[in-house]
Each structure stands twice: as C-alpha cells, then as structure tokens.
N, CA, C and O atoms as a MOPAC input file, in Angstrom:
PM7 MOZYME 1SCF
protein

 N      0.88800 1    -1.12200 1     0.03500 1
 C      0.00400 1    -0.02800 1    -0.00300 1
 C      0.84700 1     1.24800 1    -0.00300 1
 O      1.82800 1     1.29100 1     0.73900 1
 N      0.58100 1     2.14300 1    -0.67100 1
 C      1.28200 1     3.31700 1    -0.87000 1
 C      0.97700 1     4.38400 1     0.07900 1
 O     -0.19300 1     4.51800 1     0.43700 1
 N      1.86700 1     5.14400 1     0.52100 1
 C      1.76400 1     6.22700 1     1.72200 1
 C      1.10400 1     7.52400 1     1.13100 1
 O      0.33200 1     8.21000 1     1.80100 1
 N      1.47300 1     7.84000 1    -0.24500 1
 C      1.15400 1     9.14200 1    -0.72600 1
 C      0.20100 1     8.83700 1    -1.89100 1
 O      0.06400 1     7.70500 1    -2.35700 1
 N     -0.44500 1     9.92600 1    -2.32700 1
 C     -1.35100 1    10.06000 1    -3.27100 1
 C     -1.72400 1    11.50600 1    -3.77500 1
 O     -2.89800 1    11.87500 1    -3.76100 1
 N     -0.87300 1    12.18200 1    -4.14600 1
 C     -1.09900 1    13.57300 1    -4.54900 1
 C     -1.72300 1    13.72400 1    -6.02700 1
 O     -2.67100 1    14.47600 1    -6.25400 1
 N     -1.11100 1    12.95100 1    -6.98600 1
 C     -1.63400 1    12.85700 1    -8.27300 1
 C     -1.29700 1    11.75700 1    -8.95200 1
 O     -0.33400 1    11.06700 1    -8.61900 1
 N     -2.11700 1    11.46800 1   -10.04500 1
 C     -1.82900 1    10.22900 1   -10.83200 1
 C     -2.45000 1    10.54800 1   -12.35000 1
 O     -3.31100 1    11.41500 1   -12.50500 1
 N     -1.97300 1     9.83400 1   -13.33900 1
 C     -2.49600 1     9.97600 1   -14.68200 1
 C     -2.76200 1     8.43400 1   -15.21600 1
 O     -2.07500 1     7.46700 1   -14.88800 1
 N     -3.76400 1     8.40600 1   -16.00000 1
 C     -4.19300 1     7.22600 1   -16.70700 1
 C     -4.20700 1     7.70500 1   -18.06700 1
 O     -4.69300 1     8.78500 1   -18.40500 1
 N     -3.59200 1     6.76600 1   -18.93600 1
 C     -3.58000 1     6.98000 1   -20.42400 1
 C     -4.11700 1     5.82500 1   -20.99900 1
 O     -3.76100 1     4.71600 1   -20.59900 1
 N     -5.08000 1     5.98900 1   -22.05400 1
 C     -5.71200 1     4.97900 1   -22.71200 1
 C     -6.56600 1     5.44900 1   -23.98700 1
 O     -7.04300 1     6.58400 1   -24.02400 1
 N     -6.71400 1     4.66500 1   -24.87500 1
 C     -7.56400 1     5.16500 1   -26.09500 1
 C     -9.05600 1     4.95200 1   -25.77000 1
 O     -9.93500 1     5.59400 1   -26.34600 1
 N     -9.31900 1     3.98500 1   -24.78100 1
 C    -10.67300 1     3.67400 1   -24.30100 1
 C    -10.93100 1     4.58100 1   -23.07900 1
 O    -10.49200 1     4.31500 1   -21.96000 1
 N    -11.70600 1     5.71800 1   -23.38100 1
 C    -12.09000 1     6.54200 1   -22.33500 1
 C    -12.97600 1     5.98100 1   -21.18600 1
 O    -12.86400 1     6.51900 1   -20.08400 1
 N    -13.73700 1     5.08000 1   -21.32300 1
 C    -14.53800 1     4.57500 1   -20.26800 1
 C    -13.73000 1     3.66700 1   -19.47100 1
 O    -13.93100 1     3.70300 1   -18.25700 1
 N    -12.89500 1     2.89500 1   -19.89400 1
 C    -11.96200 1     2.07000 1   -19.28200 1
 C    -11.11600 1     2.93700 1   -18.25300 1
 O    -11.02800 1     2.64700 1   -17.05900 1
 N    -10.46200 1     4.10800 1   -18.88900 1
 C     -9.53500 1     5.02500 1   -18.21700 1
 C    -10.43200 1     5.53800 1   -17.03600 1
 O     -9.90600 1     5.69200 1   -15.93400 1
 N    -11.71000 1     5.79900 1   -17.21200 1
 C    -12.34900 1     6.35600 1   -16.08200 1
 C    -12.56000 1     5.46600 1   -15.02700 1
 O    -12.45700 1     5.88600 1   -13.87500 1
 N    -12.89900 1     4.05000 1   -15.29500 1
 C    -12.90000 1     3.02700 1   -14.36100 1
 C    -11.61800 1     2.90400 1   -13.52400 1
 O    -11.61000 1     2.89700 1   -12.29300 1
 N    -10.49600 1     2.80300 1   -14.34300 1
 C     -9.14500 1     2.77300 1   -13.60300 1
 C     -8.93600 1     3.90300 1   -12.84000 1
 O     -8.41200 1     3.68800 1   -11.74700 1
 N     -9.23900 1     5.21700 1   -13.15200 1
 C     -8.90800 1     6.39900 1   -12.54000 1
 C     -9.71300 1     6.44600 1   -11.11000 1
 O     -9.14400 1     6.84600 1   -10.09500 1
 N    -10.96600 1     6.04400 1   -11.10500 1
 C    -11.86500 1     6.00200 1    -9.99600 1
 C    -11.24500 1     4.95000 1    -8.90600 1
 O    -11.39700 1     5.17700 1    -7.70600 1
 N    -10.61900 1     3.92000 1    -9.31100 1
 C     -9.93100 1     2.92800 1    -8.28700 1
 C     -8.53600 1     3.63400 1    -7.68900 1
 O     -8.02200 1     3.19200 1    -6.66100 1
 N     -8.06200 1     4.57800 1    -8.29500 1
 C     -6.88300 1     5.19300 1    -7.80100 1
 C     -7.05900 1     5.88300 1    -6.51300 1
 O     -8.13000 1     6.47900 1    -6.40300 1
 N     -6.15500 1     5.94700 1    -5.39500 1
 C     -6.23400 1     6.60800 1    -4.24300 1
 C     -5.23300 1     7.95700 1    -4.53500 1
 O     -4.05600 1     8.00700 1    -4.17600 1
 N     -5.83600 1     8.86700 1    -5.14700 1
 C     -5.06500 1     9.98900 1    -5.37100 1
 C     -5.88500 1    11.36400 1    -5.41500 1
 O     -6.98000 1    11.32500 1    -5.97700 1
 N     -5.50800 1    12.40800 1    -4.94400 1
 C     -6.15700 1    13.55300 1    -4.89000 1
 C     -6.70500 1    14.02800 1    -6.31100 1
 O     -7.87600 1    14.38800 1    -6.42800 1
 N     -5.85600 1    14.01600 1    -7.34200 1
 C     -6.27200 1    14.40700 1    -8.56800 1
 C     -5.76400 1    13.33200 1    -9.56700 1
 O     -4.61600 1    12.89000 1    -9.60800 1
 N     -6.68200 1    13.02500 1   -10.27300 1
 C     -6.39900 1    12.01400 1   -11.29200 1
 C     -6.63500 1    12.38800 1   -12.78700 1
 O     -7.77400 1    12.43700 1   -13.25300 1
 N     -5.47900 1    12.66000 1   -13.54600 1
 C     -5.78400 1    13.14800 1   -14.83900 1
 C     -5.86600 1    11.94600 1   -15.81400 1
 O     -5.20500 1    10.91900 1   -15.65400 1
 N     -6.85100 1    12.18400 1   -16.98200 1
 C     -6.79500 1    11.18000 1   -17.97900 1
 C     -6.33700 1    11.66500 1   -19.30100 1
 O     -6.81300 1    12.69600 1   -19.77400 1
 N     -5.49500 1    11.01800 1   -19.88100 1
 C     -4.75400 1    11.21900 1   -21.06400 1
 C     -4.04100 1    12.77700 1   -21.08200 1
 O     -3.85400 1    13.45500 1   -22.09300 1
 N     -3.72000 1    13.12400 1   -19.77500 1
 C     -2.81900 1    14.36700 1   -19.65700 1
 C     -2.32500 1    14.29200 1   -18.36600 1
 O     -2.69000 1    13.38300 1   -17.62100 1
 N     -1.41500 1    15.27400 1   -17.95800 1
 C     -1.11700 1    15.36500 1   -16.66700 1
 C     -0.57200 1    16.84600 1   -16.33000 1
 O     -0.02300 1    17.59600 1   -17.13700 1
 N     -0.83100 1    17.10200 1   -15.00400 1
 C     -0.36200 1    18.53900 1   -14.25300 1
 C     -1.16900 1    19.64600 1   -15.18100 1
 O     -0.62400 1    20.71200 1   -15.46700 1
 N     -2.27300 1    19.37700 1   -15.55400 1
 C     -3.16800 1    20.59500 1   -16.17300 1
 C     -3.77100 1    21.43200 1   -15.07300 1
 O     -4.80000 1    21.03100 1   -14.52900 1
 N     -3.22600 1    22.53100 1   -14.71600 1
 C     -3.76300 1    23.31100 1   -13.60700 1
 C     -4.55600 1    24.45900 1   -14.03200 1
 O     -4.23800 1    25.04500 1   -15.06700 1
 N     -5.51700 1    24.82500 1   -13.36500 1
 C     -6.43100 1    26.00100 1   -13.73300 1
 C     -7.15900 1    26.46700 1   -12.36600 1
 O     -7.39500 1    25.71500 1   -11.42100 1
 N     -7.46400 1    27.81300 1   -12.43100 1
 C     -7.74100 1    28.39300 1   -11.15500 1
 C     -9.21000 1    27.97700 1   -10.83000 1
 O     -9.58600 1    28.37800 1    -9.72800 1
 N    -10.04100 1    27.32200 1   -11.48600 1
 C    -11.28100 1    26.89400 1   -11.08900 1
 C    -11.39500 1    25.40700 1   -10.68200 1
 O    -12.42300 1    24.91300 1   -10.22000 1
 N    -10.24800 1    24.74600 1   -10.89800 1
 C    -10.20300 1    23.32900 1   -10.72100 1
 C     -9.49600 1    23.02200 1    -9.25700 1
 O     -8.33900 1    23.40600 1    -9.08800 1
 N    -10.09100 1    22.43200 1    -8.35900 1
 C     -9.44100 1    22.36500 1    -6.97200 1
 C     -8.19200 1    21.31000 1    -7.26300 1
 O     -8.06400 1    20.61900 1    -8.27400 1
 N     -7.39300 1    21.36000 1    -6.22900 1
 C     -6.11400 1    20.65300 1    -6.01800 1
 C     -6.31800 1    19.95700 1    -4.64200 1
 O     -6.59700 1    20.62200 1    -3.64400 1
 N     -6.17100 1    18.57400 1    -4.60800 1
 C     -6.17500 1    18.04100 1    -3.45300 1
 C     -5.35400 1    16.92500 1    -3.23700 1
 O     -5.14400 1    16.27000 1    -4.25800 1
 N     -4.79500 1    16.49100 1    -2.14500 1
 C     -3.87300 1    15.36900 1    -1.99400 1
 C     -4.74500 1    14.06200 1    -1.33500 1
 O     -5.93500 1    14.13600 1    -1.03000 1
 N     -4.14500 1    13.20800 1    -1.22600 1
 C     -4.64100 1    11.88800 1    -0.48100 1
 C     -3.77200 1    11.29800 1     0.32000 1
 O     -2.59300 1    11.34200 1    -0.03200 1
 N     -4.06700 1    10.70600 1     1.40200 1
 C     -3.15100 1     9.84100 1     2.27000 1
 C     -2.23600 1    11.04200 1     2.95800 1
 O     -2.75300 1    12.04700 1     3.44700 1
 N     -0.80800 1    10.80100 1     2.92700 1
 C      0.02900 1    11.72700 1     3.46100 1
 C      0.67300 1    12.76800 1     2.48000 1
 O      1.80300 1    13.23900 1     2.60600 1
 N     -0.21400 1    13.04900 1     1.49400 1
 C      0.24900 1    14.00600 1     0.57000 1
 C     -0.60000 1    15.43300 1     0.80600 1
 O     -0.71300 1    16.29000 1    -0.07100 1
 N     -1.07900 1    15.51400 1     1.92900 1
 C     -1.67300 1    16.84800 1     2.23300 1
 C     -2.99600 1    16.70500 1     2.85900 1
 O     -3.59500 1    15.63100 1     2.79800 1
 N     -3.49300 1    17.75700 1     3.47100 1
 C     -4.70800 1    17.73800 1     4.13900 1
 C     -5.48400 1    18.98300 1     3.51500 1
 O     -4.99100 1    20.10800 1     3.42600 1
 N     -6.64800 1    18.66200 1     3.13300 1
 C     -7.52900 1    19.86800 1     2.70000 1
 C     -7.49400 1    20.03000 1     1.12700 1
 O     -7.07400 1    19.16100 1     0.36300 1
 N     -7.95200 1    21.16000 1     0.77900 1
 C     -8.02500 1    21.36100 1    -0.65100 1
 C     -7.56400 1    22.96800 1    -1.02400 1
 O     -7.84700 1    23.94500 1    -0.33100 1
 N     -6.92600 1    22.98500 1    -2.06400 1
 C     -6.42700 1    24.45700 1    -2.55500 1
 C     -7.19600 1    24.65100 1    -3.89000 1
 O     -7.62900 1    23.72400 1    -4.57400 1
 N     -7.31200 1    25.99100 1    -4.17600 1
 C     -8.00200 1    26.49900 1    -5.45700 1
 C     -9.18000 1    26.13000 1    -5.70900 1
 O     -9.55200 1    25.08900 1    -5.16800 1
 N    -10.07100 1    26.81800 1    -6.55000 1
 C    -11.47500 1    26.56700 1    -6.83300 1
 C    -12.31500 1    26.72800 1    -5.53700 1
 O    -11.81300 1    26.94800 1    -4.43400 1
 N    -13.46900 1    26.61400 1    -5.74800 1
 C    -14.58900 1    26.84000 1    -4.74400 1
 C    -14.33900 1    26.12100 1    -3.51400 1
 O    -14.46800 1    26.68200 1    -2.42500 1
 N    -13.97100 1    24.85700 1    -3.62800 1
 C    -13.66100 1    23.89500 1    -2.61200 1
 C    -12.47100 1    24.43400 1    -1.79100 1
 O    -12.42600 1    24.33700 1    -0.56500 1
 N    -11.55100 1    24.98300 1    -2.51000 1
 C    -10.32200 1    25.68300 1    -1.64400 1
 C    -10.68700 1    26.88300 1    -0.82900 1
 O    -10.17300 1    27.11100 1     0.26700 1
 N    -11.70300 1    27.74000 1    -1.46300 1
 C    -12.09300 1    28.82500 1    -0.67500 1
 C    -12.85500 1    28.28900 1     0.51300 1
 O    -12.66900 1    28.80400 1     1.61600 1
 N    -13.67900 1    27.31400 1     0.36400 1
 C    -14.50800 1    26.91000 1     1.60100 1
 C    -13.49400 1    26.18900 1     2.71000 1
 O    -13.95800 1    25.92800 1     3.82000 1
 N    -12.41400 1    25.94000 1     2.47000 1
 C    -11.30700 1    25.35800 1     3.53500 1
 C    -11.10000 1    26.65700 1     4.35500 1
 O    -10.66400 1    26.41800 1     5.48100 1
 N    -11.30500 1    28.00600 1     4.07800 1
 C    -10.84000 1    29.17000 1     4.77200 1
 C    -12.30900 1    29.71000 1     5.40800 1
 O    -12.37200 1    30.87500 1     5.80100 1
 N    -13.24500 1    29.00600 1     5.47900 1
 C    -14.50700 1    29.43800 1     6.09800 1
 C    -14.91700 1    28.63900 1     7.39800 1
 O    -14.50400 1    27.51700 1     7.69300 1
 N    -15.74700 1    29.36600 1     8.07800 1
 C    -16.15100 1    28.54400 1     9.37300 1
 C    -17.86100 1    28.72800 1     9.41600 1
 O    -18.54600 1    29.73500 1     9.23800 1
 N    -18.18600 1    27.52800 1     9.68100 1
 C    -19.78500 1    27.47400 1     9.57600 1
 C    -20.15600 1    27.84700 1    10.95200 1
 O    -19.48700 1    27.51100 1    11.92900 1
 N    -21.27800 1    28.57700 1    11.01300 1
 C    -21.82800 1    29.00800 1    12.36100 1
 C    -23.35500 1    28.70400 1    12.36900 1
 O    -24.09400 1    29.22700 1    11.53500 1
 N    -23.77400 1    27.92700 1    13.23600 1
 C    -25.12100 1    27.50200 1    13.37300 1
 C    -25.84600 1    28.27200 1    14.45600 1
 O    -25.40400 1    28.34200 1    15.60300 1
 N    -26.92300 1    28.82400 1    14.07900 1
 C    -27.73900 1    29.62300 1    15.10900 1
 C    -28.98200 1    28.65600 1    15.46200 1
 O    -29.84400 1    28.39000 1    14.62400 1
 N    -28.99500 1    28.21200 1    16.63300 1
 C    -30.14400 1    27.39000 1    17.21200 1
 C    -30.82800 1    28.16000 1    18.18000 1
 O    -30.42000 1    28.30800 1    19.33200 1
 N    -32.03100 1    28.73000 1    17.64900 1
 C    -32.78900 1    29.73300 1    18.40400 1
 C    -34.06600 1    29.03300 1    18.87700 1
 O    -34.65600 1    28.21900 1    18.16600 1
 N    -34.45700 1    29.37100 1    20.07000 1
 C    -35.80900 1    28.89000 1    20.45800 1
 C    -36.90300 1    29.84200 1    20.12300 1
 O    -36.86000 1    31.06100 1    20.29200 1
 N    -37.89300 1    29.14800 1    19.62800 1
 C    -39.09500 1    29.83800 1    18.89800 1
 C    -40.15400 1    30.13700 1    19.82800 1
 O    -41.18500 1    30.68300 1    19.43500 1

C-alpha cells in the first residue's frame, strides 16, 4: 500500500476504461490522457500523506470558512 497520493494519470484510447481505472486510484487528482493541467477553477487535493484539505477552486475557498449554526428557541 502506498503512503502518498497527490496525483496520478491514466493513459488509454478507451475513455470509459480509463475512467474506471481512475476511480480506483487513491489520489487527490487523477488526470486522464494528460498530466499536471492546472486551472484556477479546478481544486487541487492530496490523498493519504500528500496533504490535508483542498487548494484552489470553490472547494479551496471553503477551506478558509467557518460554519456558524444559530439554534434559536421559537
């Protein structure tokens, strides 16, 4: 079993098979038929010992928020 899982890539001419394989990988980001394609709207996440939380994208912004619940008697 691997300790890290920051990123991985799957290369195949069969897109559906590549997706099946990609979903089985324990990595924060899995690329299909490309690698290290970064964009501001796509979150970056690690798995296992490759980091905690998410950076970039809406999910990355949510990492810097705090939920507050108001539970009021009616």
